[in-house]
RODO-2510 file (C-alpha; in nm, 4 decimals, decimal comma):
residues 89
     n   res          X          Y          Z
     1     m    21,2932    23,7001    12,1414
     2     p    21,0075    23,7767    11,8913
     3     l    20,6519    23,8262    12,0044
     4     a    20,3461    23,6877    11,8314
     5     v    20,0208    23,8645    11,8078
     6     e    19,6939    23,6911    11,7116
     7     v    19,3500    23,8442    11,6906
     8     y    19,0276    23,6452    11,7327
     9     q    18,6863    23,7757    11,6552
    10     r    18,3318    23,6619    11,7676
    11     s    17,9982    23,7813    11,6598
    12     t    17,8398    23,8293    12,0004
    13     p    17,8422    23,9418    12,2840
    14     l    18,0896    24,2139    12,3630
    15     p    18,3854    24,2170    12,3613
    16     y    18,4032    24,1279    11,9901
    17     f    18,7859    24,0933    11,9756
    18     l    19,0502    23,8987    12,1676
    19     i    19,4075    23,9890    12,1138
    20     e    19,6597    23,7330    12,2285
    21     v    20,0242    23,8364    12,2772
    22     t    20,2760    23,5487    12,3149
    23     p    20,6395    23,5949    12,3941
    24     g    20,8660    23,4018    12,1593
    25     g    21,0791    23,2432    12,4318
    26     g    20,7786    23,1154    12,6275
    27     g    20,6334    23,2782    12,9334
    28     r    20,3038    23,4376    13,0224
    29     v    20,0553    23,4917    12,7349
    30     l    19,8799    23,8285    12,7549
    31     h    19,5126    23,8552    12,6633
    32     v    19,3719    24,1947    12,5755
    33     y    19,0001    24,2428    12,4856
    34     a    18,8517    24,5110    12,2531
    35     d    18,4889    24,5855    12,2213
    36     y    18,4834    24,7279    11,8697
    37     l    18,7114    24,7447    11,5615
    38     s    18,8183    25,0975    11,6488
    39     d    18,9288    24,9754    11,9926
    40     l    19,1207    24,6875    11,8323
    41     m    19,2927    24,9195    11,5840
    42     g    19,4036    25,1480    11,8822
    43     v    19,5516    24,8584    12,0673
    44     l    19,7303    24,7248    11,7570
    45     a    19,8721    25,0706    11,6821
    46     r    20,0199    25,0853    12,0264
    47     w    20,1573    24,7228    12,0287
    48     m    20,2842    24,6899    11,6702
    49     p    20,6047    24,8984    11,7105
    50     t    20,6989    24,6739    12,0003
    51     v    20,6223    24,3529    11,8166
    52     q    20,8034    24,4707    11,5008
    53     g    21,1142    24,5761    11,7053
    54     a    21,1107    24,2359    11,8819
    55     a    21,0844    24,0521    11,5555
    56     i    21,3674    24,2482    11,4028
    57     t    21,5866    24,1922    11,7131
    58     g    21,5106    23,8158    11,7039
    59     f    21,5975    23,8028    11,3320
    60     l    21,9313    23,9789    11,3805
    61     e    22,0189    23,7521    11,6855
    62     n    21,9580    23,4470    11,4662
    63     l    22,1630    23,6023    11,1830
    64     h    22,4476    23,6837    11,4159
    65     s    22,4461    23,3411    11,5857
    66     g    22,4803    23,1609    11,2589
    67     e    22,1389    22,9965    11,2764
    68     m    22,0700    23,1438    10,9301
    69     p    22,4077    23,0703    10,7416
    70     g    22,2647    23,1542    10,3955
    71     l    22,1346    23,4906    10,5106
    72     a    22,4492    23,5626    10,7094
    73     e    22,6626    23,5060    10,3924
    74     l    22,4261    23,7201    10,1927
    75     a    22,4588    24,0030    10,4523
    76     r    22,8391    23,9782    10,4452
    77     t    22,8468    23,9793    10,0650
    78     w    22,6113    24,2828    10,0496
    79     t    22,8174    24,4628    10,3030
    80     a    23,1358    24,3986    10,1119
    81     v    22,9770    24,5129     9,7861
    82     t    22,8273    24,8326     9,9293
    83     t    23,1300    24,9410    10,1390
    84     v    23,3670    25,1686     9,9452
    85     p    23,7147    25,1691    10,1130
    86     n    23,8989    25,4987    10,1299
    87     a    23,6134    25,6931     9,9852
    88     h    23,6689    26,0730     9,9982
    89     p    23,4248    26,3331     9,8975
***
């Protein structure tokens, strides 16, 4: 279930930035405010690993479920090519 992060900026007054975090499967949208760019960067630095992990998990779930048949076939082919049976050092 991927997450989406969007950042909005306004010129005045504080806070200058609105960060909107939306769960991919629906649910409550989280709003976070940041006064300055340095504050925004701090929030994003803390959130991005979570967002990235959720995006990868969602991608792998879709790949596994067959919702991406072309990519699933590519992954099987790549695995078959890169796996060396009975390899000994």
